[in-house]
C-alpha positions as CSV (number, residue, x, y, z in Angstrom):
1,M,36.4,-117.3,15.9
2,R,36.4,-121.4,17.4
3,V,37.6,-123.2,20.7
4,L,39.1,-125.9,20.7
5,T,39.6,-128.4,23.7
6,T,40.4,-131.6,24.5
7,S,36.7,-132.6,24.8
8,G,36.1,-131.3,21.3
9,S,36.2,-127.9,18.9
10,Y,32.5,-125.3,19.2
11,P,31.9,-125.0,16.8
12,S,32.2,-128.5,15.7
13,K,33.1,-127.0,12.0
14,G,34.3,-123.6,10.9
15,Y,34.4,-120.6,12.9
16,E,31.6,-118.6,15.1
17,A,31.4,-114.6,13.9
18,V,31.2,-112.6,16.9
19,P,30.8,-109.1,17.6
20,A,34.3,-107.2,18.5
21,S,32.9,-105.8,21.4
22,E,32.0,-109.1,22.9
23,P,34.5,-110.5,25.8
24,V,36.2,-113.3,24.7
25,I,34.5,-115.5,27.9
26,E,31.3,-115.2,26.1
27,I,32.5,-117.9,23.3
28,L,34.1,-119.9,26.1
29,R,31.3,-120.3,27.9
30,R,29.1,-121.3,24.9
31,A,32.0,-123.9,24.1
32,A,31.8,-125.4,27.5
33,A,27.7,-125.6,27.6
34,E,27.7,-127.5,24.1
35,L,30.4,-129.7,24.7
36,G,29.2,-130.3,28.3
37,I,32.1,-129.3,30.4
38,A,31.0,-128.4,33.9
39,N,34.0,-126.6,35.6
40,T,36.4,-124.4,33.7
41,S,37.4,-122.6,36.4
42,E,40.9,-123.8,36.7
43,W,41.1,-123.3,32.6
44,V,43.3,-121.0,30.8
45,A,42.6,-119.7,27.3
46,K,45.5,-119.0,25.1
47,I,46.0,-118.1,21.1
48,N,49.3,-119.1,19.4
49,G,50.5,-120.7,22.8
50,K,50.2,-116.9,24.5
51,E,47.7,-117.0,27.4
52,I,45.2,-114.4,26.7
53,D,42.4,-112.3,29.6
54,P,39.3,-113.6,28.2
55,S,37.2,-110.9,30.3
56,Q,39.2,-108.8,27.3
57,T,36.9,-108.2,24.2
58,Y,38.1,-109.1,20.8
59,A,38.7,-105.8,19.8
60,A,41.2,-105.0,22.5
61,L,43.1,-108.0,22.1
62,H,43.2,-107.0,18.3
63,L,42.0,-110.3,17.1
64,H,39.9,-110.7,13.7
65,G,39.7,-113.1,11.3
66,E,39.6,-116.9,11.7
67,V,41.4,-117.1,15.1
68,K,41.8,-120.5,17.6
69,I,41.6,-120.2,20.8
70,D,42.8,-123.2,22.8
71,F,41.1,-123.6,25.8
72,G,42.0,-126.2,28.6
73,K,43.5,-126.5,32.2
74,R,47.5,-124.8,32.6
75,E,49.8,-127.2,31.9
76,A,51.8,-128.7,34.9
77,G,55.5,-127.3,35.2
78,G,56.7,-130.8,34.9
79,G,59.0,-130.9,37.6
80,R,62.2,-133.2,38.2
81,C,61.6,-137.2,38.9
82,T,63.7,-138.8,41.6
83,Q,63.9,-142.2,42.5
84,D,63.0,-140.9,46.0
85,S,59.9,-139.8,45.1
86,L,58.5,-142.5,43.0
């Protein structure tokens, strides 16, 4: 597994082998600690653009092999900009 954030990636090179029974949240915690990210309370984890539940295990999510997890703040909705809102 590999975690990608705007602050860097964990591990910095390659992938970390993890047990299938481990919840995804564990590697996200290791990544945050290693990269010095203090608050991830509003962050989401995505694989191939699809949000996942990090409390689930790799086995429950059918994840195996070299998987990249995008971890970051939820993207804003984009909304419409009008002249009145400027």
